[in-house]
Backbone bond lengths (Angstrom), bond angles and torsions (degrees), N, CA, C in turn:
res aa  C-N    CA-C-N  psi(-1)  N-CA   C-N-CA  omega(-1)  CA-C   N-CA-C  phi
1 M - - - 1.410 - - 1.508 110.01 -
2 A 1.299 117.55 130.05 1.455 121.62 177.66 1.544 110.38 -73.83
3 A 1.314 114.33 162.17 1.462 120.27 -179.28 1.598 107.75 -61.74
4 Q 1.301 112.06 144.51 1.460 118.99 -178.27 1.530 111.09 -120.85
5 K 1.287 117.61 155.08 1.455 122.09 177.28 1.568 108.68 -78.66
6 G 1.304 116.10 127.87 1.441 119.97 178.87 1.505 115.36 -57.29
7 K 1.351 115.60 -29.31 1.434 119.25 -179.04 1.517 113.57 -68.75
8 D 1.326 116.72 -14.47 1.460 121.43 -179.07 1.524 114.50 -81.42
9 L 1.348 117.94 -7.52 1.438 121.24 173.84 1.526 107.85 -78.25
10 L 1.348 116.26 114.38 1.452 119.62 -174.61 1.504 113.52 -107.42
11 L 1.301 116.53 148.63 1.435 123.61 176.70 1.540 109.72 -119.33
12 K 1.350 113.40 120.35 1.435 118.50 -178.25 1.543 110.86 -125.75
13 V 1.307 116.67 152.59 1.480 118.77 179.81 1.504 109.26 -130.10
14 D 1.327 114.19 148.88 1.470 122.18 175.59 1.565 104.93 -73.41
15 S 1.312 116.96 94.78 1.444 120.31 -166.96 1.519 113.47 -78.91
16 D 1.351 119.26 -13.15 1.411 119.26 179.18 1.531 115.42 -124.56
17 G 1.338 115.65 3.12 1.459 122.57 179.70 1.534 112.95 77.64
18 L 1.347 117.33 2.83 1.436 122.73 179.81 1.526 116.56 -108.41
19 G 1.354 114.34 10.64 1.429 118.55 178.37 1.548 115.35 95.04
20 V 1.305 117.06 7.34 1.479 120.23 176.94 1.539 108.03 -90.14
21 F 1.339 116.80 111.39 1.459 119.11 -175.73 1.539 109.86 -95.68
22 T 1.354 114.40 135.06 1.397 123.53 -178.52 1.524 110.09 -123.66
23 T 1.328 115.84 134.65 1.472 120.66 175.80 1.491 107.95 -67.23
24 V 1.285 118.80 124.21 1.492 118.66 -175.84 1.487 116.47 -92.80
25 A 1.261 118.66 -27.79 1.482 116.20 -170.17 1.543 111.62 -154.38
26 G 1.312 113.77 157.12 1.484 119.41 171.09 1.556 104.40 -93.51
27 L 1.308 112.90 96.34 1.457 118.32 -178.14 1.509 110.64 -83.51
28 R 1.342 113.77 129.20 1.451 119.12 -177.77 1.530 109.69 -92.95
29 A 1.307 116.89 -31.33 1.463 123.32 176.16 1.539 105.67 -140.12
30 R 1.322 114.13 139.29 1.452 116.54 -179.83 1.522 109.36 -158.89
31 S 1.344 115.79 155.50 1.433 119.85 178.94 1.537 107.75 -144.42
32 L 1.306 115.35 154.47 1.455 124.72 176.94 1.573 106.63 -131.90
33 A 1.335 120.20 119.36 1.424 123.47 -178.84 1.504 109.82 -123.71
34 F 1.307 115.91 136.79 1.443 120.95 172.97 1.509 108.41 -112.91
35 S 1.322 117.14 147.41 1.471 121.67 175.19 1.519 110.85 -147.86
36 T 1.337 114.24 160.50 1.440 119.95 175.80 1.515 107.59 -139.01
37 D 1.360 116.09 130.03 1.452 120.40 172.00 1.519 109.53 -75.02
38 I 1.312 118.43 146.17 1.433 122.10 179.76 1.504 111.53 -97.68
39 V 1.333 115.71 157.65 1.445 121.75 173.14 1.528 107.11 -114.67
40 D 1.352 115.17 110.52 1.460 121.31 -176.53 1.509 107.75 -86.43
41 V 1.360 115.56 120.26 1.500 122.00 177.75 1.537 111.73 -115.47
42 T 1.337 116.00 27.41 1.452 121.52 177.65 1.523 109.25 -62.39
43 H 1.310 117.96 142.18 1.463 122.23 -177.11 1.523 106.50 -143.12
44 S 1.345 114.24 176.02 1.499 119.60 -175.73 1.546 113.63 -60.42
45 E 1.305 117.68 -21.82 1.420 120.95 -178.64 1.570 116.31 -103.83
46 S 1.327 112.04 15.45 1.499 120.26 178.74 1.535 106.38 -64.78
47 V 1.310 117.71 131.60 1.462 123.13 -176.36 1.546 110.85 -55.67
48 N 1.389 111.47 120.46 1.444 118.75 179.90 1.509 115.92 52.14
49 E 1.340 115.04 28.20 1.446 124.10 178.91 1.536 114.43 59.61
50 W 1.360 113.53 26.75 1.463 116.35 176.30 1.526 109.92 -80.61
51 R 1.293 114.30 145.95 1.518 119.57 179.05 1.508 109.23 -62.89
52 E 1.302 114.40 142.46 1.463 121.07 173.91 1.549 107.24 -119.60
53 L 1.356 116.67 140.81 1.445 122.54 179.52 1.523 109.49 -118.58
54 L 1.324 114.71 148.01 1.435 120.40 177.84 1.522 108.55 -87.81
55 A 1.327 115.02 115.01 1.501 119.50 -176.58 1.528 111.57 -66.52
56 G 1.289 115.58 140.36 1.465 121.33 175.73 1.507 112.82 76.38
57 A 1.317 117.74 7.24 1.521 118.69 179.19 1.507 109.43 -107.81
58 G 1.297 116.09 173.14 1.451 120.66 179.62 1.548 112.38 104.36
59 T 1.286 113.90 169.82 1.484 120.28 -178.59 1.507 110.62 -103.16
60 K 1.328 116.58 126.04 1.475 120.15 175.84 1.509 111.30 -93.96
61 T 1.247 115.78 137.74 1.491 119.58 -178.43 1.547 108.60 -136.39
62 A 1.317 114.42 158.88 1.475 120.55 173.89 1.560 106.41 -137.39
63 R 1.334 114.23 142.11 1.441 120.82 178.01 1.514 107.60 -129.60
64 I 1.327 114.80 134.65 1.460 121.62 175.25 1.516 107.01 -119.85
65 S 1.305 115.50 134.16 1.431 119.23 173.95 1.555 108.84 -135.14
66 G 1.300 116.08 150.08 1.447 118.50 -179.33 1.516 112.12 -165.07
67 S 1.268 113.55 161.24 1.493 119.39 177.52 1.493 108.99 -141.01
68 G 1.275 116.48 153.94 1.459 120.02 -178.19 1.495 112.64 161.27
69 I 1.313 116.20 -149.38 1.451 122.27 178.34 1.541 110.81 -122.55
70 F 1.271 115.60 144.67 1.479 120.25 177.87 1.488 109.94 -66.37
71 K 1.313 117.32 143.66 1.440 123.98 177.63 1.500 113.22 -62.23
72 D 1.360 116.01 -38.35 1.442 122.33 179.18 1.548 108.72 -166.86
73 A 1.319 115.36 177.86 1.485 119.70 -177.70 1.499 111.52 -64.32
74 A 1.343 117.71 -33.66 1.473 121.78 -178.24 1.513 109.12 -65.68
75 S 1.316 120.65 -44.44 1.501 121.38 -177.97 1.474 108.69 -68.26
76 D 1.349 119.56 -37.98 1.462 123.33 175.91 1.499 110.02 -57.50
77 E 1.327 116.19 -46.61 1.525 121.60 179.80 1.535 111.56 -62.66
78 I 1.312 117.82 -40.15 1.448 121.54 177.60 1.504 112.00 -58.26
79 V 1.369 115.10 -53.38 1.436 121.01 -177.69 1.514 110.01 -62.45
80 R 1.309 116.59 -47.45 1.494 121.00 -178.03 1.532 110.47 -59.42
81 N 1.348 116.98 -41.80 1.445 120.97 179.05 1.507 111.59 -65.40
82 Y 1.316 119.12 -43.08 1.454 123.92 179.98 1.505 107.98 -63.77
83 F 1.300 119.77 -40.24 1.448 121.03 -176.81 1.542 109.70 -67.53
84 F 1.338 117.76 -54.42 1.448 122.24 -176.96 1.523 112.82 -65.86
85 S 1.276 118.72 -26.96 1.480 123.15 -178.68 1.530 109.55 -90.00
86 G 1.329 118.60 -14.35 1.439 119.79 -174.59 1.506 114.74 70.53
87 I 1.295 116.30 23.96 1.538 123.13 -173.87 1.519 106.98 -71.15
88 I 1.378 113.97 135.03 1.410 119.31 169.66 1.547 108.86 -102.60
89 R 1.299 114.84 126.71 1.464 120.05 -173.73 1.498 110.68 -133.69
90 N 1.290 119.75 160.83 1.453 123.51 175.35 1.525 108.67 -77.12
91 W 1.337 115.61 136.18 1.417 123.88 176.15 1.533 110.21 -125.76
92 Q 1.338 114.06 155.77 1.508 118.18 173.18 1.513 107.02 -121.08
93 I 1.324 115.98 139.14 1.430 121.94 173.91 1.542 105.87 -117.85
94 I 1.291 117.36 109.37 1.447 123.02 -177.02 1.579 108.03 -88.36
95 I 1.282 118.61 115.11 1.452 123.10 176.02 1.482 108.83 -103.68
96 P 1.351 118.70 116.28 1.426 121.40 -172.40 1.547 113.37 -59.80
97 D 1.291 117.81 138.28 1.495 125.20 178.68 1.571 112.84 56.40
98 F 1.316 115.96 20.55 1.452 121.03 -177.57 1.576 108.54 -128.21
99 G 1.342 113.14 -66.07 1.499 117.88 -176.06 1.506 112.02 164.01
100 T 1.298 113.12 -167.29 1.466 122.39 -178.56 1.525 110.56 -126.09
101 V 1.309 114.72 129.98 1.484 121.08 174.04 1.535 103.80 -103.76
102 Q 1.381 114.58 133.31 1.433 119.57 -174.47 1.536 108.99 -140.62
103 G 1.320 116.27 137.43 1.419 120.71 173.46 1.533 112.45 166.77
104 A 1.332 115.04 -174.29 1.452 120.64 -179.32 1.480 115.45 -75.08
105 F 1.325 116.04 133.88 1.476 120.38 177.69 1.534 107.94 -139.98
106 Q 1.301 116.37 155.86 1.441 123.02 172.15 1.517 108.63 -120.95
107 I 1.332 117.73 140.23 1.416 124.31 176.66 1.499 108.20 -74.90
108 T 1.340 118.41 119.38 1.494 121.22 -175.59 1.512 112.38 -108.32
109 A 1.331 117.34 -12.42 1.446 118.85 174.31 1.505 109.68 -155.80
110 L 1.352 115.33 142.50 1.474 121.66 -177.84 1.484 105.51 -147.59
111 E 1.416 116.50 119.11 1.421 122.78 178.48 1.547 108.94 -123.39
112 Y 1.307 116.32 147.09 1.440 122.00 176.01 1.565 105.73 -120.98
113 A 1.333 114.62 143.26 1.500 118.51 175.31 1.520 107.43 -151.97
114 G 1.347 115.09 160.91 1.434 120.17 176.88 1.495 112.18 -172.82
115 N 1.308 116.68 146.55 1.451 122.85 171.85 1.518 109.60 -89.59
116 H 1.301 117.92 157.30 1.493 120.76 -177.55 1.524 110.11 -63.61
117 D 1.310 119.94 -22.56 1.494 121.03 -176.73 1.529 110.41 -115.28
118 G 1.300 117.48 24.10 1.484 120.08 179.87 1.519 112.26 -141.62
119 E 1.330 112.38 -176.57 1.450 118.54 -177.99 1.527 113.41 -79.52
120 L 1.306 117.28 164.76 1.468 124.23 175.17 1.542 104.91 -77.15
121 T 1.345 114.32 131.63 1.446 118.06 176.32 1.536 108.38 -119.69
122 F 1.330 117.97 167.57 1.432 123.53 179.12 1.523 109.28 -141.71
123 E 1.342 113.73 158.25 1.460 121.25 169.01 1.534 103.96 -128.86
124 M 1.381 114.55 142.31 1.436 118.00 -176.70 1.550 109.35 -143.88
125 S 1.336 116.92 145.20 1.458 119.72 175.72 1.563 104.06 -128.28
126 L 1.348 112.35 145.20 1.437 119.93 175.86 1.514 108.94 -130.08
127 E 1.322 118.24 145.42 1.477 125.02 178.02 1.505 109.42 -119.05
128 S 1.305 118.32 138.65 1.460 121.48 178.70 1.483 109.61 -62.61
129 A 1.346 114.61 146.47 1.506 120.87 -177.51 1.459 110.67 -134.23
130 G 1.342 118.68 29.74 1.469 121.35 179.97 1.514 106.19 166.36
131 E 1.325 114.98 -173.41 1.436 122.98 -178.88 1.548 112.34 -67.05
132 L 1.318 116.47 136.51 1.417 120.62 179.42 1.574 108.27 -108.56
133 S 1.316 113.97 153.34 1.461 120.09 176.34 1.521 108.78 -119.91
134 F 1.308 115.45 153.38 1.448 122.53 175.81 1.532 108.40 -126.08
135 T 1.334 113.72 129.52 1.457 120.73 174.62 1.537 109.93 -118.20
136 A 1.275 117.97 115.33 1.451 121.99 -176.90 1.487 108.17 -75.53
137 L 1.357 115.46 149.38 1.474 121.18 174.71 1.556 111.31 -75.11
């Protein structure tokens, strides 16, 4: 895969709960991380005392974080409402020349900042709240 522009990673939310996805923000920096907790099944008879793991077990999670500027007042209102209400909604993360990750996320952090001579910026974190799907391009 050739190098991609970071700005092409898009974050969209199901803004009405009916499957209509809206781009929420102009993210200047963003990341998407996946992780899996392991289930350790090591016991007294494990070969040479090496750790053993249970295949296919554990909890899978995804975290999205980003910072930037909101696209418009409507997208700011959507995100703010979801955060203060604790709403879990479907989101799409579009990864250029790779695919789309989609599923339920909850906003777990929302920060606003700004200089007196600049635009209002935000930082936001989302945590997965259910099964995610991946659709390759």
